[in-house]
C-alpha positions in Angstrom: 23.5 33.1 -4.7 24.8 33.7 -8.2 24.4 31.1 -10.8 28.2 30.9 -11.2 28.5 29.2 -7.8 25.5 26.8 -8.0 27.1 24.1 -10.2 30.4 23.9 -8.1 28.3 23.7 -4.9 26.0 21.0 -6.2 29.0 19.1 -7.7 30.6 19.3 -4.2 27.5 18.0 -2.6 27.3 15.0 -5.0 31.0 14.3 -4.5 30.5 14.4 -0.8 27.5 12.1 -1.0 29.5 9.6 -3.1 32.4 9.7 -0.7 29.9 9.3 2.2 28.6 6.1 0.5 32.0 4.7 -0.1 33.0 5.4 3.5 29.8 4.0 4.9 31.1 1.4 7.5 27.8 -0.5 7.5 27.4 -1.3 3.8 28.0 -5.0 4.7 24.5 -4.9 6.3 23.0 -4.5 2.8 24.0 -8.1 2.0 20.6 -9.5 2.9 21.7 -13.1 3.4 25.3 -12.4 4.2 26.6 -14.5 7.1 28.0 -11.5 9.0 24.8 -9.5 8.5 22.6 -12.4 9.7 24.8 -12.9 12.7 24.3 -9.3 13.5 20.5 -9.6 13.1 20.4 -12.6 15.4 22.3 -10.8 18.1 20.1 -7.7 17.8 16.9 -9.8 17.9 18.2 -11.5 21.1 18.8 -8.1 22.8 15.3 -6.8 21.8 13.5 -10.0 22.8 15.1 -9.8 26.2 13.7 -6.3 26.6 10.3 -6.8 25.0 9.3 -10.4 25.3 10.2 -10.6 29.0 7.9 -7.7 29.7 4.9 -9.1 31.6 2.6 -7.4 29.0 4.0 -9.3 26.0 2.2 -12.7 26.6 -1.3 -11.2 27.1 -0.7 -8.7 24.2 0.2 -11.5 21.9 -2.7 -13.7 23.0 -5.2 -10.9 22.6 -3.8 -10.0 19.1 -3.9 -13.6 18.0 -7.6 -13.9 19.1 -8.3 -10.9 16.9 -6.4 -12.0 13.8 -7.7 -15.6 14.0 -11.3 -14.9 15.1 -13.8 -17.0 13.2 -16.5 -14.3 13.4 -14.5 -12.0 11.1 -16.1 -10.8 7.9 -14.7 -13.0 5.1 -13.6 -10.6 2.4 -15.7 -11.3 -0.8 -14.8 -11.2 -4.5 -17.1 -12.2 -7.3 -16.2 -15.2 -9.4 -17.9 -17.9 -11.5 -21.4 -16.8 -10.6 -20.6 -16.9 -6.9 -18.3 -15.4 -4.2 -14.7 -16.2 -3.3 -12.8 -15.4 -0.1 -9.3 -16.1 1.2 -9.5 -17.2 4.8 -6.9 -17.6 7.5 -7.4 -18.7 11.1 -5.5 -20.6 13.8 -6.1 -23.9 12.0 -5.2 -22.4 8.6 -2.5 -19.8 9.1 -1.4 -20.0 5.4 -5.0 -19.8 4.4 -7.6 -21.3 2.2 -9.2 -20.1 -1.1 -12.9 -20.7 -0.6 -16.0 -20.4 -2.8 -19.8 -20.2 -2.2 -22.9 -19.0 -4.0 -24.0 -15.3 -3.7 -27.0 -16.4 -1.7 -24.9 -18.6 0.5 -22.5 -15.8 1.2 -25.4 -13.6 2.4 -26.5 -16.2 4.9 -25.5 -16.3 8.6 -23.7 -19.6 8.2 -21.8 -19.6 4.9 -21.6 -23.0 3.1 -18.0 -22.7 1.9 -16.2 -25.1 -0.4 -12.4 -25.1 -0.2 -10.9 -24.6 -3.6 -7.2 -24.6 -2.6 -5.7 -25.2 0.8 -2.4 -23.3 1.0 -1.4 -24.9 4.3 -1.7 -28.4 2.8 0.1 -27.3 -0.3 3.0 -25.9 1.8 3.3 -29.1 3.8 3.1 -31.3 0.7 5.8 -29.3 -1.2 7.9 -28.3 1.8 7.7 -24.6 0.9 6.6 -21.6 2.9 3.9 -20.6 0.5 2.2 -17.2 0.9 -1.0 -16.5 -1.1 -0.6 -13.6 -3.5 -3.9 -13.8 -5.4 -5.2 -15.1 -8.7 -6.2 -14.1 -12.3 -9.1 -16.1 -13.7 -10.2 -16.2 -17.4 -13.7 -14.8 -18.0 -16.5 -15.5 -18.5 -16.4 -19.0 -16.8 -13.6 -17.9 -14.3 -12.6 -21.5 -13.8 -9.1 -21.5 -15.3 -6.9 -19.3 -13.1 -3.3 -18.3 -12.7 -2.4 -18.6 -9.0 0.4 -16.5 -7.6 2.4 -18.0 -4.7 5.3 -16.3 -2.8 7.9 -18.3 -0.9 8.0 -16.4 2.4 6.0 -13.4 1.4 8.3 -11.7 -1.1 6.9 -9.7 -4.0 8.5 -12.2 -6.3 6.0 -15.0 -7.1 5.7 -18.3 -8.8 2.7 -18.5 -11.2 0.8 -21.7 -11.9 -2.3 -22.6 -13.8 -5.2 -23.9 -11.6 -8.5 -25.5 -12.5 -10.9 -24.0 -9.9 -13.7 -26.4 -11.0 -11.6 -29.5 -10.5 -9.8 -27.9 -7.6 -6.3 -28.9 -8.7 -3.4 -27.5 -10.6 -3.5 -28.2 -14.3 -1.2 -31.1 -15.3 1.4 -29.7 -17.8 -0.4 -26.3 -17.5 1.2 -22.9 -17.6 3.9 -22.5 -14.9 6.4 -19.7 -14.3 9.3 -19.8 -11.9 9.8 -17.2 -9.2 10.2 -13.6 -10.2 8.6 -10.2 -10.1 6.2 -10.7 -13.0 2.8 -9.9 -14.5 0.6 -12.6 -16.0 -2.8 -12.2 -17.6 -5.0 -14.2 -20.0 -5.6 -13.3 -23.6 -7.6 -16.5 -24.3 -7.8 -20.1 -23.0 -4.5 -21.0 -24.6 -2.5 -17.8 -24.5 -1.0 -15.6 -21.7 0.5 -12.2 -21.8 3.6 -12.3 -19.6 6.1 -9.7 -18.3 9.1 -11.2 -16.5 12.8 -11.5 -16.5 13.6 -13.0 -20.0 17.4 -12.8 -19.5 19.7 -10.3 -21.1 18.8 -7.2 -19.0 15.1 -7.4 -19.5 14.3 -6.1 -16.0 14.3 -2.3 -15.4 16.7 -0.7 -13.0 13.9 -1.0 -10.5 13.7 -4.8 -10.9 10.5 -5.0 -12.9 9.7 -6.3 -16.4 9.7 -4.0 -19.4 9.4 -6.7 -22.1 6.0 -8.3 -22.6 5.6 -11.6 -24.6 2.7 -13.7 -25.8 3.0 -17.3 -24.6 1.0 -20.0 -26.3 0.0 -23.2 -24.5 2.2 -26.2 -25.3 5.3 -24.2 -26.2 8.3 -23.5 -24.0 8.2 -20.1 -22.4 11.5 -19.3 -24.0 9.7 -19.4 -27.4 7.1 -16.8 -26.3 6.7 -14.0 -28.9 7.7 -10.4 -28.0 4.8 -7.9 -28.4 6.1 -4.9 -26.5 9.4 -3.5 -25.3 10.0 -0.5 -23.1 13.3 0.9 -21.8 15.5 -0.4 -19.1 15.3 3.1 -17.5 11.5 2.7 -17.2 9.9 1.6 -14.0 7.9 -1.3 -15.6 5.6 -2.3 -18.4 2.3 -4.1 -17.6 -0.8 -5.2 -19.6 -4.3 -3.8 -19.3 -6.8 -6.3 -20.7 -10.2 -4.8 -21.8 -13.2 -7.2 -22.0 -16.8 -6.5 -22.5 -19.6 -7.5 -20.2 -19.7 -11.0 -21.7 -15.9 -11.5 -21.1 -15.0 -11.1 -24.8 -11.6 -9.5 -25.4 -12.0 -6.0 -26.8 -8.5 -4.6 -26.7 -5.1 -4.9 -25.0 -3.4 -1.8 -23.7 0.2 -1.6 -22.3 1.0 0.8 -19.5 4.6 1.8 -20.0 5.6 3.2 -16.7 8.3 5.7 -17.7 8.5 7.0 -14.1 6.5 6.1 -11.1 4.0 8.8 -12.0 4.4 9.2 -15.7 3.0 6.6 -18.2 2.6 6.1 -21.9 -0.4 3.9 -22.9 -0.2 1.8 -26.0 -2.7 -0.2 -28.0 -1.5 -3.6 -29.1 -2.6 -5.0 -32.4 -1.3 -7.0 -35.3 1.2 -4.2 -36.3 3.5 -2.2 -34.0 2.1 -0.9 -30.7 0.2 2.4 -31.2 0.8 5.2 -28.7 -2.6 6.5 -27.4 -3.3 10.2 -26.7 -3.5 10.1 -22.9 -1.5 12.5 -20.8 1.7 11.3 -19.1 0.2 11.6 -15.6 -2.7 9.2 -16.1 -4.2 6.3 -14.2 -6.4 3.8 -16.0 -9.5 3.0 -13.9 -12.1 0.9 -15.6 -13.6 -0.3 -18.9 -17.4 0.1 -19.2 -19.8 -0.1 -22.2 -17.0 0.6 -24.6 -15.6 3.5 -22.6 -12.1 3.6 -21.3 -12.3 5.4 -17.9 -9.3 7.1 -16.5 -8.1 9.9 -14.1 -5.5 12.6 -14.8 -3.0 13.8 -12.3 -2.2 17.0 -14.3 -4.1 19.6 -16.1 -4.7 18.4 -19.7 -6.8 19.2 -22.7 -9.0 21.7 -20.9 -9.6 19.4 -18.0 -8.3 20.0 -14.5 -6.0 17.8 -12.4 -7.8 15.0 -10.7 -10.6 14.8 -13.2 -12.4 11.5 -14.0 -12.7 11.1 -17.8 -13.8 8.6 -20.5 -12.6 7.8 -24.0 -14.6 5.8 -26.5 -12.5 2.7 -27.3 -13.9 2.6 -30.9 -12.6 6.2 -31.5 -9.2 5.3 -30.0 -8.9 2.3 -32.3 -10.1 4.2 -35.4 -8.0 7.4 -35.1 -6.4 8.1 -31.7 -5.7 11.7 -32.7 -9.4 12.5 -33.3 -10.7 10.8 -30.1 -12.3 13.2 -27.6 -12.8 12.4 -23.9 -15.9 13.3 -21.9 -15.9 14.5 -18.3 -17.5 12.2 -15.6 -16.4 14.0 -12.4 -14.2 17.0 -11.5 -13.5 16.7 -7.7 -13.6 19.9 -5.6 -10.6 21.2 -3.6 -11.7 19.2 -0.5 -12.4 16.0 -2.4 -10.4 13.1 -3.7 -11.3 10.0 -5.8 -10.2 6.9 -3.9 -11.3 4.1 -6.2 -13.3 3.5 -9.4 -14.8 0.2 -10.5 -17.3 -0.9 -13.2 -20.3 -3.3 -13.0 -22.0 -4.6 -16.1 -23.7 -1.3 -17.0 -22.6 1.3 -14.4 -19.6 3.0 -12.9 -18.9 3.0 -9.1 -16.9 6.0 -7.8 -15.6 6.0 -4.2 -15.0 9.6 -3.2 -13.7 11.3 0.0 -14.9 14.7 1.2 -12.9 16.1 4.1 -11.5 12.6 4.5 -15.0 11.0 4.9 -16.2 8.5 2.4 -19.1 8.3 0.0 -20.1 5.9 -2.9 -21.6 7.2 -6.1 -23.1 5.4 -9.1 -22.6 7.0 -12.6 -24.7 6.0 -15.6 -23.2 6.7 -19.0 -25.3 8.8 -21.4 -25.0 10.2 -24.9 -23.8 13.6 -23.8 -23.2 13.3 -20.0 -23.0 10.9 -17.1 -25.6 11.1 -14.4 -24.9 10.5 -10.7 -26.8 8.8 -7.8 -25.3 8.5 -4.3 -25.8 5.3 -2.4 -27.0 5.4 1.2 -23.8 4.3 2.9 -22.9 5.3 6.4 -21.8 8.9 6.8 -18.8 10.3 8.7 -17.0 7.0 8.0 -14.6 5.3 5.7 -16.4 3.8 2.7 -14.8 1.5 0.1 -15.6 -0.5 -2.9 -14.8 -4.1 -2.0 -15.7 -5.7 -5.3 -17.8 -5.5 -8.4 -18.5 -7.9 -11.3 -18.9 -7.2 -15.0 -21.7 -9.9 -15.3 -24.3 -7.9 -13.3 -24.8 -4.6 -11.4 -24.1 -5.9 -7.9 -21.5 -4.5 -5.6 -19.9 -5.3 -2.3 -19.0 -2.2 -0.3 -17.5 -1.7 3.2 -17.8 0.9 5.9 -16.0 1.5 9.1 -14.9 4.1 11.6 -12.3 4.5 14.2 -14.7 3.3 16.9 -17.3 1.6 14.6 -16.5 -2.0 13.5 -16.5 -2.8 9.9 -19.7 -3.7 8.1 -20.2 -5.2 4.6 -22.9 -3.9 2.3 -24.5 -5.6 -0.7 -25.8 -3.3 -3.3 -27.8 -3.2 -6.5 -26.2 -0.3 -8.3 -29.0 -0.2 -11.0 -31.7 0.2 -8.3 -29.5 2.5 -6.3 -30.0 0.4 -3.2 -27.6 -1.1 -0.6 -28.2 -3.2 2.5 -25.9 -4.2 5.3 -25.4 -8.0 5.2 -22.6 -8.5 7.7 -21.1 -6.7 10.7 -17.9 -7.2 12.6 -18.5 -7.6 16.3 -16.8 -5.0 18.5 -13.2 -6.1 19.4 -12.7 -3.5 22.2 -14.8 -1.3 24.5 -15.2 2.0 22.5 -17.8 3.4 24.9 -15.3 5.6 26.8 -13.7 7.1 23.7 -14.5 9.8 21.1 -13.3 10.8 17.7 -12.5 14.4 16.7 -11.2 16.0 13.5 -8.9 19.0 13.8 -7.1 21.2 11.3 -3.7 22.8 12.0 -1.6 25.3 10.1 1.6 23.9 8.9 4.9 25.9 8.6 3.9 27.4 5.3 0.3 28.2 6.4 -1.4 25.3 4.7 -4.2 23.8 6.8 -3.7 20.1 7.5 -6.4 17.8 9.0 -5.9 15.0 11.5 -8.1 12.6 13.4 -7.8 12.2 17.2 -9.1 9.2 19.0 -9.0 9.6 22.7 -10.6 8.8 26.1 -13.6 11.0 26.9 -12.2 11.3 30.4 -8.4 10.8 30.4 -6.9 9.6 33.7 -4.6 12.6 33.9 -5.1 15.7 31.7 -2.3 16.6 29.4 -0.3 13.4 29.7 -2.4 10.9 27.7 -0.1 8.3 26.0 -0.4 9.1 22.3 0.6 7.2 19.2 0.6 9.5 16.1 0.5 7.7 12.7 1.5 9.3 9.4 2.4 8.2 5.9 2.4 11.2 3.5 3.4 9.7 0.2 2.5 8.0 -3.1 -1.0 9.6 -3.1 -2.1 7.1 -0.5 -5.1 8.3 1.6 -5.5 7.5 5.3 -9.2 7.7 6.1 -10.9 6.4 9.3 -10.3 2.7 9.9 -11.2 0.3 12.7 -8.0 -1.0 14.2 -9.0 -3.8 16.7 -5.4 -4.4 17.8 -5.0 -0.7 18.5 -8.3 -0.6 20.4 -7.6 -3.7 22.5 -3.9 -3.2 23.3 -3.8 0.6 23.5 -7.1 2.4 23.8 -8.5 0.1 26.5 -5.3 0.7 28.5 -5.8 4.5 28.5 -4.0 5.4 25.4 -5.0 7.6 22.4 -3.9 7.8 18.8 -3.9 10.2 15.9 -4.0 9.7 12.1 -2.4 12.7 10.4 -3.6 13.4 6.9 -0.4 15.2 5.8 0.6 16.3 2.3 2.0 13.6 0.1 -1.1 11.5 0.6 -4.2 11.4 -1.6 -6.8 12.7 0.7 -7.5 15.7 -1.5 -6.5 14.3 -4.9 -3.2 14.6 -6.8 -2.5 18.2 -5.8 -2.3 17.1 -2.1 0.2 14.5 -3.2 2.3 16.6 -5.5 2.6 19.3 -2.9 5.2 17.1 -1.1 7.0 15.6 -4.0 10.8 15.6 -4.5 12.2 19.0 -3.4 8.9 19.8 -1.6 9.3 16.7 0.7 10.0 18.8 3.7 6.4 19.9 3.7 5.3 16.4 4.8 7.7 16.5 7.7 6.6 20.0 8.7 2.9 18.9 8.5 3.5 16.0 10.8 5.5 18.2 13.3 2.7 20.7 13.2 0.3 18.0 14.3 2.5 17.0 17.2 2.9 20.6 18.3 -0.9 21.1 18.1 -1.5 18.1 20.4 0.7 19.7 23.0 -0.8 23.2 22.4 -4.3 21.7 23.0 -2.9 20.1 26.2 -4.0 16.7 25.1 -0.6 15.3 25.8 3.0 16.2 26.1 6.2 15.3 24.2 7.2 12.8 26.9 4.1 10.8 26.1 4.1 11.1 22.3 5.1 8.2 20.1 5.1 8.1 16.3 4.5 5.2 14.0 5.2 4.8 10.3 5.8 2.0 7.9 7.5 1.8 4.5 7.4 5.4 3.2 6.1 6.2 6.7 9.6 5.1 7.8 11.1 8.0 5.9 8.6 10.2 7.8 9.3 8.8 11.3 13.0 8.6 11.0 13.2 12.2 9.7 10.9 13.7 12.3 12.9 11.8 15.0 16.1 13.4 13.8 14.7 16.8 12.9 12.4 17.3 15.9 13.5 14.9 18.7 12.1 17.3 21.4 8.6 16.6 20.2 8.4 12.8 21.0 9.6 10.0 23.2 9.0 6.9 21.0 9.2 6.0 17.3 8.1 2.7 15.7 10.0 2.7 12.4 8.8 -0.3 10.4 10.0 -1.7 7.0 11.5 1.8 6.4 13.4 3.7 3.8 16.0 5.6 5.7 19.2 6.0 3.8 17.8 8.3 1.1 21.2 9.1 -0.4 21.5 5.4 -1.4 17.9 4.2 -1.8 17.9 3.9 -5.6 20.7 1.4 -5.4 18.7 -0.9 -3.3 15.9 -3.0 -4.8 13.3 -1.7 -5.7 14.4 1.8 -4.9 15.0 3.1 -8.4 11.2 3.0 -9.1 10.6 5.7 -6.5 12.8 8.4 -8.0 9.6 10.2 -9.2 8.6 10.4 -5.5 11.8 11.4 -3.8 14.2 12.5 -6.5 17.5 11.0 -7.6 20.5 11.4 -5.3 22.8 10.7 -8.3 21.6 14.1 -9.7 23.4 17.0 -8.0 20.3 19.2 -7.7 18.3 16.3 -6.1 21.2 15.3 -3.9 21.1 18.9 -2.5 17.6 18.6 -1.1 17.6 14.9 -0.2 20.8 15.3 1.8 19.2 17.9 4.0 16.6 15.4 5.4 17.9 11.8 5.0 17.9 10.5 8.5 20.8 8.1 8.1 23.1 11.0 7.2 21.6 13.5 9.6 22.1 11.6 12.9 24.3 13.8 15.0 26.4 13.0 18.1 25.4 14.7 21.3 21.8 15.0 20.4 19.3 13.4 22.7 17.0 11.4 20.4 14.1 9.3 21.6 14.8 5.6 21.8 13.3 4.1 18.6 12.1 0.6 17.8 13.3 -0.2 14.3 11.9 -3.3 12.7 11.9 -4.9 9.3 11.8 -8.3 7.4 14.6 -10.3 5.9 12.4 -11.3 2.9 11.2 -7.8 2.2 12.1 -7.5 -1.5 10.3 -4.1 -1.9 12.0 -2.0 0.8 15.5 -3.4 1.4 16.1 -4.4 5.0 19.5 -2.7 4.8 17.8 0.7 5.5 16.7 -0.5 9.0 19.8 -2.4 9.7 22.2 0.4 8.9 20.2 3.0 10.9 20.3 0.8 14.0 24.0 0.0 13.5 24.8 3.7 13.3 22.8 4.5 16.4 24.7 1.8 18.2 28.0 3.2 17.0 27.1 6.6 18.4 26.2 5.1 21.7 22.5 6.1 21.2 19.6 4.0 22.6 17.5 1.9 20.2 15.7 -1.5 19.8 16.0 -3.5 16.6 14.0 -6.6 15.5 14.0 -8.3 12.1 11.4 -10.9 11.3 12.6 -13.6 8.9 9.3 -14.2 7.0 6.3 -12.3 5.7 7.7 -9.9 3.1 6.9 -6.2 3.0 3.4 -6.4 4.2 4.4 -8.2 7.4 0.9 -9.6 7.9 0.7 -12.7 5.7 0.7 -15.0 8.8 -1.7 -14.3 11.6 0.7 -15.9 14.1 3.6 -13.7 13.2 1.3 -10.7 12.9 0.1 -11.2 16.5 3.7 -11.3 17.7 4.5 -8.3 15.6 1.8 -6.1 17.2 2.6 -7.4 20.7 6.2 -6.3 20.3 5.1 -2.9 19.0 2.7 -2.2 21.9 5.1 -3.5 24.6 7.7 -1.0 23.3 5.1 1.8 23.1 3.8 1.0 26.6 7.3 1.0 28.0 8.1 4.4 26.4 4.8 6.2 26.8 2.5 4.5 29.4 5.2 3.8 31.9 6.3 7.4 31.5 2.7 8.4 32.2 2.5 6.4 35.4 2.5 8.5 38.6 
């Protein structure tokens, strides 16, 4: 096509998309708390509950899931603080949860002597609020003064309050910030660095802060002093506080998120902020022994994409232009760096090789960093759980699809780890096996996937199969122990797949960037190739295949459902993005333009319009009956996506189920009671669509 005709064509596409939005008969469903919209939600929920909750499997599924999520023999997730170990614990008696503390020795013992620091259930009852714990920031080195983040109903927006962990109470007349999407960190005992809505358009178009202020104790927050200002078109601005091993402040960086994947790093000082010589595609990782450790997501300065590097902080302060980074690790083509964390003297690097985890310890030297690999389980998922700057100890986790999680305590300096806790088996895995396969996608790229299936299926070729995918934001999906999947699905004869499609981070930034923006179709093609391979191998058949995806995975599942309906018979589409021609207009969609493209730009509208599931539903096509579910208080992915997709299916006379939870936020798992119900509904639907279809 000649260039002369490109602009008119793209302009036509944009005009058509704008008209499509204006003519959208379901825009009223985007009004989250609108009376008409909520009445529609209640009616849809009633219909779905009649189908799923009245199924005889629902009650036992819910009971089994609740036993899993509230089991008292779970491993309490540890984090180092104040010379000991913290956890946040939820169970049947404490569904909102308790912040607890013990000694390091006490944590390693079979019966942990916990002390409750804050009871969120009691706080919720006392204040008549639906508080959901969203974490804390404590001031080193004592780690006793903390900023606690609480969300009303599970939203990303939080209230922040100062808490004395030693006295186990909120500080009278202490720091307190009203609800909002905000960042808060300590500069010293009497000063916070805060990013929030200061009024006057100080949130980005994505709904995040771009103005940071220094707030002194005893002064109104309105009198806080501005120290950094980005642009409203940015994604956000957030502080990075660098402290040495004694907890002494060494520097303050600001990460100005220009787009979701492009940043500018600034050094704050007494004068104007100083732009530092990092590349735009950079991720700060750790601060260790005066070294600023970071990864790059693009080739830069003679280093290859994905490299782990270090800058001397002193050189950055003295003359940023003359500072020279050193290479710590250059991952290979089948590797990806999952996480990096510092101890007092050492650097922990969590790497994946062919989507199997390992944990390496790096020691800084004058000319090069040396590496030692810790003896963690092989052919498993391995993760850094927590480290502390006060010593060289580390908590690490390991698990597999059929191997329950275990917690390891390590001395990084000695290069030794030992298993200190193990999760008991939640389902019978003796009759299943795990295999990893590779399949060629449409463009010839080999894509891996994990298959978890019965050793001896009841009937060959018709095993009920749930296929999970995500494929976005450089998020990896390594092996993970899913007790609810094992108990509710595998034990009943089902199987499942985790597809490591492009867009994820399994093989570093190149694997992610291969499916960005105009290349997004590759992720959908990869996923379809996995479904086709399962049929080709005669593991199952389309009638018995269901797909599941959440959040960005909702883009994937809704698109594959509309593009390749012949490959599946069920789709769980949870907390999804679906109307991709309108997503930047819905909070917090504008922040993801770097991932998907901007439908307001004609060139981007051209490729987005080709796959956006909301626009590509067609009458007369036989689609599988999906289960679409979201959350009213999801302030990250707008519930309007799910609502409108269901409404459009209904208007076209197509089968679907829709359910909207009213609490929990985007994560959907903040309350174990609601989470048990959530998974029971999922698995009843999947059983109806796939297992009942498999019955003779």
